[in-house]
Jmol script that loads the backbone (N, CA, C; Angstrom):
load data "model"
ATOM      1  N   MET A   1      90.029 110.364 103.248  1.00  0.00           N
ATOM      2  CA  MET A   1      91.182 110.454 102.417  1.00  0.00           C
ATOM      3  C   MET A   1      91.653 109.051 102.091  1.00  0.00           C
ATOM      4  N   ASN A   2      91.897 108.767 100.858  1.00  0.00           N
ATOM      5  CA  ASN A   2      92.374 107.436 100.480  1.00  0.00           C
ATOM      6  C   ASN A   2      93.552 107.586  99.509  1.00  0.00           C
ATOM      7  N   ILE A   3      94.711 107.412 100.006  1.00  0.00           N
ATOM      8  CA  ILE A   3      95.921 107.449  99.178  1.00  0.00           C
ATOM      9  C   ILE A   3      96.309 106.019  98.879  1.00  0.00           C
ATOM     10  N   LYS A   4      96.350 105.652  97.635  1.00  0.00           N
ATOM     11  CA  LYS A   4      96.662 104.276  97.275  1.00  0.00           C
ATOM     12  C   LYS A   4      98.128 103.934  97.531  1.00  0.00           C
ATOM     13  N   SER A   5      99.026 104.909  97.397  1.00  0.00           N
ATOM     14  CA  SER A   5     100.444 104.600  97.517  1.00  0.00           C
ATOM     15  C   SER A   5     101.196 105.835  97.931  1.00  0.00           C
ATOM     16  N   GLU A   6     102.310 105.552  98.618  1.00  0.00           N
ATOM     17  CA  GLU A   6     103.198 106.658  99.025  1.00  0.00           C
ATOM     18  C   GLU A   6     103.866 107.290  97.834  1.00  0.00           C
ATOM     19  N   ILE A   7     103.758 106.715  96.644  1.00  0.00           N
ATOM     20  CA  ILE A   7     104.336 107.292  95.430  1.00  0.00           C
ATOM     21  C   ILE A   7     103.828 108.721  95.238  1.00  0.00           C
ATOM     22  N   THR A   8     102.625 109.003  95.711  1.00  0.00           N
ATOM     23  CA  THR A   8     102.059 110.347  95.620  1.00  0.00           C
ATOM     24  C   THR A   8     103.015 111.380  96.241  1.00  0.00           C
ATOM     25  N   PHE A   9     103.749 110.986  97.281  1.00  0.00           N
ATOM     26  CA  PHE A   9     104.638 111.888  98.028  1.00  0.00           C
ATOM     27  C   PHE A   9     106.109 111.639  97.715  1.00  0.00           C
ATOM     28  N   GLU A  10     106.422 110.735  96.821  1.00  0.00           N
ATOM     29  CA  GLU A  10     107.818 110.405  96.543  1.00  0.00           C
ATOM     30  C   GLU A  10     108.587 111.634  96.044  1.00  0.00           C
ATOM     31  N   GLY A  11     109.710 111.949  96.749  1.00  0.00           N
ATOM     32  CA  GLY A  11     110.545 113.053  96.349  1.00  0.00           C
ATOM     33  C   GLY A  11     109.983 114.440  96.667  1.00  0.00           C
ATOM     34  N   LYS A  12     108.877 114.468  97.378  1.00  0.00           N
ATOM     35  CA  LYS A  12     108.194 115.738  97.687  1.00  0.00           C
ATOM     36  C   LYS A  12     108.419 116.113  99.158  1.00  0.00           C
ATOM     37  N   VAL A  13     108.097 117.364  99.506  1.00  0.00           N
ATOM     38  CA  VAL A  13     107.954 117.815 100.890  1.00  0.00           C
ATOM     39  C   VAL A  13     106.485 118.091 101.064  1.00  0.00           C
ATOM     40  N   VAL A  14     105.917 117.569 102.165  1.00  0.00           N
ATOM     41  CA  VAL A  14     104.493 117.711 102.404  1.00  0.00           C
ATOM     42  C   VAL A  14     104.276 118.332 103.783  1.00  0.00           C
ATOM     43  N   SER A  15     103.409 119.337 103.814  1.00  0.00           N
ATOM     44  CA  SER A  15     103.009 119.943 105.068  1.00  0.00           C
ATOM     45  C   SER A  15     101.634 119.397 105.419  1.00  0.00           C
ATOM     46  N   PHE A  16     101.581 118.582 106.485  1.00  0.00           N
ATOM     47  CA  PHE A  16     100.353 117.952 106.948  1.00  0.00           C
ATOM     48  C   PHE A  16      99.693 118.788 108.042  1.00  0.00           C
ATOM     49  N   SER A  17      98.389 118.961 107.964  1.00  0.00           N
ATOM     50  CA  SER A  17      97.640 119.608 109.041  1.00  0.00           C
ATOM     51  C   SER A  17      96.895 118.548 109.814  1.00  0.00           C
ATOM     52  N   CYS A  18      96.964 118.681 111.116  1.00  0.00           N
ATOM     53  CA  CYS A  18      96.265 117.794 112.045  1.00  0.00           C
ATOM     54  C   CYS A  18      95.585 118.705 113.063  1.00  0.00           C
ATOM     55  N   GLY A  19      94.330 119.059 112.786  1.00  0.00           N
ATOM     56  CA  GLY A  19      93.638 120.028 113.629  1.00  0.00           C
ATOM     57  C   GLY A  19      94.294 121.388 113.425  1.00  0.00           C
ATOM     58  N   GLU A  20      94.761 121.997 114.537  1.00  0.00           N
ATOM     59  CA  GLU A  20      95.381 123.312 114.421  1.00  0.00           C
ATOM     60  C   GLU A  20      96.921 123.236 114.286  1.00  0.00           C
ATOM     61  N   ASP A  21      97.451 122.040 114.312  1.00  0.00           N
ATOM     62  CA  ASP A  21      98.912 121.851 114.228  1.00  0.00           C
ATOM     63  C   ASP A  21      99.302 121.446 112.809  1.00  0.00           C
ATOM     64  N   THR A  22     100.546 121.750 112.444  1.00  0.00           N
ATOM     65  CA  THR A  22     101.092 121.316 111.172  1.00  0.00           C
ATOM     66  C   THR A  22     102.416 120.593 111.387  1.00  0.00           C
ATOM     67  N   LEU A  23     102.726 119.695 110.479  1.00  0.00           N
ATOM     68  CA  LEU A  23     103.979 118.966 110.527  1.00  0.00           C
ATOM     69  C   LEU A  23     104.451 118.755 109.097  1.00  0.00           C
ATOM     70  N   ALA A  24     105.628 119.278 108.785  1.00  0.00           N
ATOM     71  CA  ALA A  24     106.168 119.091 107.428  1.00  0.00           C
ATOM     72  C   ALA A  24     107.118 117.903 107.415  1.00  0.00           C
ATOM     73  N   MET A  25     107.137 117.177 106.292  1.00  0.00           N
ATOM     74  CA  MET A  25     107.997 116.014 106.174  1.00  0.00           C
ATOM     75  C   MET A  25     108.550 115.866 104.764  1.00  0.00           C
ATOM     76  N   LYS A  26     109.703 115.219 104.678  1.00  0.00           N
ATOM     77  CA  LYS A  26     110.284 114.788 103.395  1.00  0.00           C
ATOM     78  C   LYS A  26     110.652 113.303 103.579  1.00  0.00           C
ATOM     79  N   SER A  27     111.069 112.650 102.529  1.00  0.00           N
ATOM     80  CA  SER A  27     111.423 111.217 102.577  1.00  0.00           C
ATOM     81  C   SER A  27     110.304 110.403 103.232  1.00  0.00           C
ATOM     82  N   ILE A  28     109.113 110.579 102.737  1.00  0.00           N
ATOM     83  CA  ILE A  28     107.901 110.061 103.360  1.00  0.00           C
ATOM     84  C   ILE A  28     107.635 108.584 103.036  1.00  0.00           C
ATOM     85  N   THR A  29     107.281 107.850 104.084  1.00  0.00           N
ATOM     86  CA  THR A  29     106.815 106.470 103.909  1.00  0.00           C
ATOM     87  C   THR A  29     105.582 106.267 104.781  1.00  0.00           C
ATOM     88  N   PHE A  30     104.860 105.204 104.497  1.00  0.00           N
ATOM     89  CA  PHE A  30     103.697 104.838 105.347  1.00  0.00           C
ATOM     90  C   PHE A  30     104.079 103.565 106.071  1.00  0.00           C
ATOM     91  N   GLU A  31     103.755 103.496 107.376  1.00  0.00           N
ATOM     92  CA  GLU A  31     104.038 102.344 108.196  1.00  0.00           C
ATOM     93  C   GLU A  31     102.848 102.094 109.114  1.00  0.00           C
ATOM     94  N   MET A  32     102.643 100.815 109.418  1.00  0.00           N
ATOM     95  CA  MET A  32     101.623 100.426 110.397  1.00  0.00           C
ATOM     96  C   MET A  32     102.282 100.434 111.772  1.00  0.00           C
ATOM     97  N   ILE A  33     101.736 101.197 112.708  1.00  0.00           N
ATOM     98  CA  ILE A  33     102.241 101.222 114.074  1.00  0.00           C
ATOM     99  C   ILE A  33     101.043 101.016 115.003  1.00  0.00           C
ATOM    100  N   GLU A  34     101.103  99.986 115.815  1.00  0.00           N
ATOM    101  CA  GLU A  34     100.008  99.677 116.747  1.00  0.00           C
ATOM    102  C   GLU A  34      98.659  99.622 116.019  1.00  0.00           C
ATOM    103  N   GLY A  35      98.655  99.052 114.814  1.00  0.00           N
ATOM    104  CA  GLY A  35      97.421  98.888 114.048  1.00  0.00           C
ATOM    105  C   GLY A  35      96.915 100.135 113.347  1.00  0.00           C
ATOM    106  N   LYS A  36      97.698 101.202 113.384  1.00  0.00           N
ATOM    107  CA  LYS A  36      97.303 102.464 112.728  1.00  0.00           C
ATOM    108  C   LYS A  36      98.278 102.773 111.603  1.00  0.00           C
ATOM    109  N   LYS A  37      97.719 103.244 110.480  1.00  0.00           N
ATOM    110  CA  LYS A  37      98.569 103.681 109.374  1.00  0.00           C
ATOM    111  C   LYS A  37      99.185 105.046 109.745  1.00  0.00           C
ATOM    112  N   CYS A  38     100.493 105.111 109.676  1.00  0.00           N
ATOM    113  CA  CYS A  38     101.181 106.348 110.062  1.00  0.00           C
ATOM    114  C   CYS A  38     102.051 106.842 108.860  1.00  0.00           C
ATOM    115  N   VAL A  39     102.175 108.149 108.814  1.00  0.00           N
ATOM    116  CA  VAL A  39     103.069 108.790 107.865  1.00  0.00           C
ATOM    117  C   VAL A  39     104.386 109.082 108.619  1.00  0.00           C
ATOM    118  N   ILE A  40     105.488 108.551 108.106  1.00  0.00           N
ATOM    119  CA  ILE A  40     106.778 108.727 108.737  1.00  0.00           C
ATOM    120  C   ILE A  40     107.689 109.456 107.742  1.00  0.00           C
ATOM    121  N   GLY A  41     108.486 110.383 108.232  1.00  0.00           N
ATOM    122  CA  GLY A  41     109.405 111.086 107.366  1.00  0.00           C
ATOM    123  C   GLY A  41     110.446 111.830 108.150  1.00  0.00           C
ATOM    124  N   LYS A  42     111.157 112.743 107.502  1.00  0.00           N
ATOM    125  CA  LYS A  42     112.167 113.580 108.156  1.00  0.00           C
ATOM    126  C   LYS A  42     111.769 115.044 108.044  1.00  0.00           C
ATOM    127  N   ILE A  43     112.158 115.811 109.043  1.00  0.00           N
ATOM    128  CA  ILE A  43     111.865 117.252 109.096  1.00  0.00           C
ATOM    129  C   ILE A  43     112.686 117.985 108.000  1.00  0.00           C
ATOM    130  N   PRO A  44     112.025 118.788 107.123  1.00  0.00           N
ATOM    131  CA  PRO A  44     112.761 119.478 106.077  1.00  0.00           C
ATOM    132  C   PRO A  44     113.361 120.796 106.599  1.00  0.00           C
ATOM    133  N   LEU A  45     114.211 121.362 105.763  1.00  0.00           N
ATOM    134  CA  LEU A  45     114.839 122.669 106.012  1.00  0.00           C
ATOM    135  C   LEU A  45     113.761 123.715 106.260  1.00  0.00           C
ATOM    136  N   SER A  46     113.981 124.583 107.220  1.00  0.00           N
ATOM    137  CA  SER A  46     113.089 125.718 107.545  1.00  0.00           C
ATOM    138  C   SER A  46     111.807 125.344 108.284  1.00  0.00           C
ATOM    139  N   ALA A  47     111.642 124.092 108.665  1.00  0.00           N
ATOM    140  CA  ALA A  47     110.402 123.656 109.323  1.00  0.00           C
ATOM    141  C   ALA A  47     110.381 123.985 110.830  1.00  0.00           C
ATOM    142  N   THR A  48     111.578 124.131 111.419  1.00  0.00           N
ATOM    143  CA  THR A  48     111.613 124.435 112.860  1.00  0.00           C
ATOM    144  C   THR A  48     112.560 125.621 113.089  1.00  0.00           C
ATOM    145  N   THR A  49     112.399 126.272 114.215  1.00  0.00           N
ATOM    146  CA  THR A  49     113.187 127.427 114.594  1.00  0.00           C
ATOM    147  C   THR A  49     114.673 127.059 114.561  1.00  0.00           C
ATOM    148  N   ASP A  50     115.463 127.830 113.845  1.00  0.00           N
ATOM    149  CA  ASP A  50     116.903 127.623 113.693  1.00  0.00           C
ATOM    150  C   ASP A  50     117.245 126.238 113.158  1.00  0.00           C
ATOM    151  N   ASP A  51     116.287 125.592 112.500  1.00  0.00           N
ATOM    152  CA  ASP A  51     116.461 124.235 111.928  1.00  0.00           C
ATOM    153  C   ASP A  51     116.962 123.222 112.967  1.00  0.00           C
ATOM    154  N   LEU A  52     116.542 123.387 114.205  1.00  0.00           N
ATOM    155  CA  LEU A  52     116.987 122.490 115.281  1.00  0.00           C
ATOM    156  C   LEU A  52     116.572 121.019 115.062  1.00  0.00           C
ATOM    157  N   ALA A  53     115.470 120.779 114.358  1.00  0.00           N
ATOM    158  CA  ALA A  53     115.019 119.425 114.123  1.00  0.00           C
ATOM    159  C   ALA A  53     115.284 118.940 112.695  1.00  0.00           C
ATOM    160  N   PHE A  54     116.053 119.684 111.914  1.00  0.00           N
ATOM    161  CA  PHE A  54     116.351 119.337 110.535  1.00  0.00           C
ATOM    162  C   PHE A  54     116.815 117.879 110.412  1.00  0.00           C
ATOM    163  N   ASN A  55     116.177 117.125 109.533  1.00  0.00           N
ATOM    164  CA  ASN A  55     116.495 115.719 109.249  1.00  0.00           C
ATOM    165  C   ASN A  55     116.151 114.754 110.372  1.00  0.00           C
ATOM    166  N   LYS A  56     115.505 115.199 111.412  1.00  0.00           N
ATOM    167  CA  LYS A  56     115.046 114.273 112.479  1.00  0.00           C
ATOM    168  C   LYS A  56     113.849 113.484 111.964  1.00  0.00           C
ATOM    169  N   VAL A  57     113.708 112.265 112.396  1.00  0.00           N
ATOM    170  CA  VAL A  57     112.559 111.442 112.021  1.00  0.00           C
ATOM    171  C   VAL A  57     111.336 111.887 112.779  1.00  0.00           C
ATOM    172  N   CYS A  58     110.188 111.927 112.130  1.00  0.00           N
ATOM    173  CA  CYS A  58     108.939 112.307 112.763  1.00  0.00           C
ATOM    174  C   CYS A  58     107.801 111.486 112.157  1.00  0.00           C
ATOM    175  N   GLY A  59     106.652 111.568 112.748  1.00  0.00           N
ATOM    176  CA  GLY A  59     105.505 110.845 112.204  1.00  0.00           C
ATOM    177  C   GLY A  59     104.205 111.351 112.724  1.00  0.00           C
ATOM    178  N   VAL A  60     103.145 110.961 112.039  1.00  0.00           N
ATOM    179  CA  VAL A  60     101.787 111.333 112.455  1.00  0.00           C
ATOM    180  C   VAL A  60     100.853 110.230 111.996  1.00  0.00           C
ATOM    181  N   SER A  61      99.812 109.997 112.772  1.00  0.00           N
ATOM    182  CA  SER A  61      98.820 109.002 112.365  1.00  0.00           C
ATOM    183  C   SER A  61      98.056 109.524 111.163  1.00  0.00           C
ATOM    184  N   TRP A  62      97.932 108.703 110.124  1.00  0.00           N
ATOM    185  CA  TRP A  62      97.269 109.123 108.895  1.00  0.00           C
ATOM    186  C   TRP A  62      95.816 109.555 109.149  1.00  0.00           C
ATOM    187  N   ASP A  63      95.138 108.890 110.087  1.00  0.00           N
ATOM    188  CA  ASP A  63      93.730 109.228 110.303  1.00  0.00           C
ATOM    189  C   ASP A  63      93.565 110.564 111.049  1.00  0.00           C
ATOM    190  N   SER A  64      94.656 111.157 111.541  1.00  0.00           N
ATOM    191  CA  SER A  64      94.588 112.476 112.178  1.00  0.00           C
ATOM    192  C   SER A  64      94.826 113.618 111.194  1.00  0.00           C
ATOM    193  N   VAL A  65      95.254 113.284 109.971  1.00  0.00           N
ATOM    194  CA  VAL A  65      95.548 114.318 108.967  1.00  0.00           C
ATOM    195  C   VAL A  65      94.242 114.849 108.422  1.00  0.00           C
ATOM    196  N   THR A  66      94.094 116.178 108.483  1.00  0.00           N
ATOM    197  CA  THR A  66      92.880 116.816 107.972  1.00  0.00           C
ATOM    198  C   THR A  66      93.059 117.384 106.575  1.00  0.00           C
ATOM    199  N   ASP A  67      94.306 117.779 106.262  1.00  0.00           N
ATOM    200  CA  ASP A  67      94.630 118.249 104.888  1.00  0.00           C
ATOM    201  C   ASP A  67      96.133 118.320 104.757  1.00  0.00           C
ATOM    202  N   PHE A  68      96.597 118.538 103.555  1.00  0.00           N
ATOM    203  CA  PHE A  68      98.035 118.621 103.327  1.00  0.00           C
ATOM    204  C   PHE A  68      98.323 119.457 102.071  1.00  0.00           C
ATOM    205  N   ILE A  69      99.542 120.014 102.053  1.00  0.00           N
ATOM    206  CA  ILE A  69     100.027 120.769 100.889  1.00  0.00           C
ATOM    207  C   ILE A  69     101.305 120.071 100.410  1.00  0.00           C
ATOM    208  N   VAL A  70     101.384 119.804  99.125  1.00  0.00           N
ATOM    209  CA  VAL A  70     102.514 119.099  98.529  1.00  0.00           C
ATOM    210  C   VAL A  70     103.437 120.113  97.814  1.00  0.00           C
ATOM    211  N   PHE A  71     104.722 120.093  98.156  1.00  0.00           N
ATOM    212  CA  PHE A  71     105.707 120.952  97.519  1.00  0.00           C
ATOM    213  C   PHE A  71     106.656 120.070  96.700  1.00  0.00           C
ATOM    214  N   ASP A  72     107.034 120.526  95.522  1.00  0.00           N
ATOM    215  CA  ASP A  72     107.876 119.747  94.641  1.00  0.00           C
ATOM    216  C   ASP A  72     109.291 119.545  95.172  1.00  0.00           C
ATOM    217  N   THR A  73     109.784 120.543  95.895  1.00  0.00           N
ATOM    218  CA  THR A  73     111.171 120.471  96.388  1.00  0.00           C
ATOM    219  C   THR A  73     111.258 121.025  97.800  1.00  0.00           C
ATOM    220  N   GLU A  74     112.345 120.692  98.487  1.00  0.00           N
ATOM    221  CA  GLU A  74     112.605 121.233  99.838  1.00  0.00           C
ATOM    222  C   GLU A  74     112.824 122.765  99.708  1.00  0.00           C
ATOM    223  N   GLN A  75     113.430 123.216  98.649  1.00  0.00           N
ATOM    224  CA  GLN A  75     113.653 124.635  98.479  1.00  0.00           C
ATOM    225  C   GLN A  75     112.342 125.376  98.287  1.00  0.00           C
ATOM    226  N   GLU A  76     111.413 124.793  97.519  1.00  0.00           N
ATOM    227  CA  GLU A  76     110.110 125.415  97.358  1.00  0.00           C
ATOM    228  C   GLU A  76     109.396 125.565  98.705  1.00  0.00           C
ATOM    229  N   TYR A  77     109.461 124.512  99.547  1.00  0.00           N
ATOM    230  CA  TYR A  77     108.862 124.555 100.865  1.00  0.00           C
ATOM    231  C   TYR A  77     109.546 125.634 101.724  1.00  0.00           C
ATOM    232  N   SER A  78     110.871 125.666 101.712  1.00  0.00           N
ATOM    233  CA  SER A  78     111.623 126.636 102.468  1.00  0.00           C
ATOM    234  C   SER A  78     111.256 128.070 102.078  1.00  0.00           C
ATOM    235  N   ASN A  79     111.148 128.319 100.781  1.00  0.00           N
ATOM    236  CA  ASN A  79     110.771 129.653 100.280  1.00  0.00           C
ATOM    237  C   ASN A  79     109.365 130.007 100.761  1.00  0.00           C
ATOM    238  N   TRP A  80     108.451 129.053 100.766  1.00  0.00           N
ATOM    239  CA  TRP A  80     107.069 129.316 101.181  1.00  0.00           C
ATOM    240  C   TRP A  80     107.036 129.655 102.677  1.00  0.00           C
ATOM    241  N   ILE A  81     107.818 128.930 103.488  1.00  0.00           N
ATOM    242  CA  ILE A  81     107.892 129.216 104.934  1.00  0.00           C
ATOM    243  C   ILE A  81     108.479 130.600 105.159  1.00  0.00           C
ATOM    244  N   GLU A  82     109.554 130.907 104.490  1.00  0.00           N
ATOM    245  CA  GLU A  82     110.200 132.228 104.659  1.00  0.00           C
ATOM    246  C   GLU A  82     109.260 133.337 104.272  1.00  0.00           C
ATOM    247  N   ALA A  83     108.511 133.170 103.182  1.00  0.00           N
ATOM    248  CA  ALA A  83     107.563 134.211 102.752  1.00  0.00           C
ATOM    249  C   ALA A  83     106.385 134.349 103.716  1.00  0.00           C
ATOM    250  N   SER A  84     105.990 133.278 104.365  1.00  0.00           N
ATOM    251  CA  SER A  84     104.871 133.352 105.312  1.00  0.00           C
ATOM    252  C   SER A  84     105.274 133.968 106.631  1.00  0.00           C
ATOM    253  N   ASP A  85     106.588 134.058 106.925  1.00  0.00           N
ATOM    254  CA  ASP A  85     107.068 134.675 108.147  1.00  0.00           C
ATOM    255  C   ASP A  85     107.102 136.179 108.096  1.00  0.00           C
ATOM    256  N   ILE A  86     106.844 136.747 106.909  1.00  0.00           N
ATOM    257  CA  ILE A  86     106.924 138.220 106.745  1.00  0.00           C
ATOM    258  C   ILE A  86     105.758 138.886 107.406  1.00  0.00           C
TER     259      ILE A  86
END
end "model"
wireframe off; spacefill off
backbone 0.3
color backbone group
């Protein structure tokens, strides 16, 4: 995977898959941590049970990302999560 710029994710909510785990983020930036490119962002609405982690900062190593889904808005992501819980 080669993303030239974080502009790809600017203003979006992205659900990243890392193996069998997923992590959704908004306000995404890329940072180098301990020599590794990492995706850093905040937890969006509906990403955790009872929104306990809403707006908390989170991150994942870019090289551990296996795939991702890009949502145009936080509401679109929230609707997708709610529909998948049925």
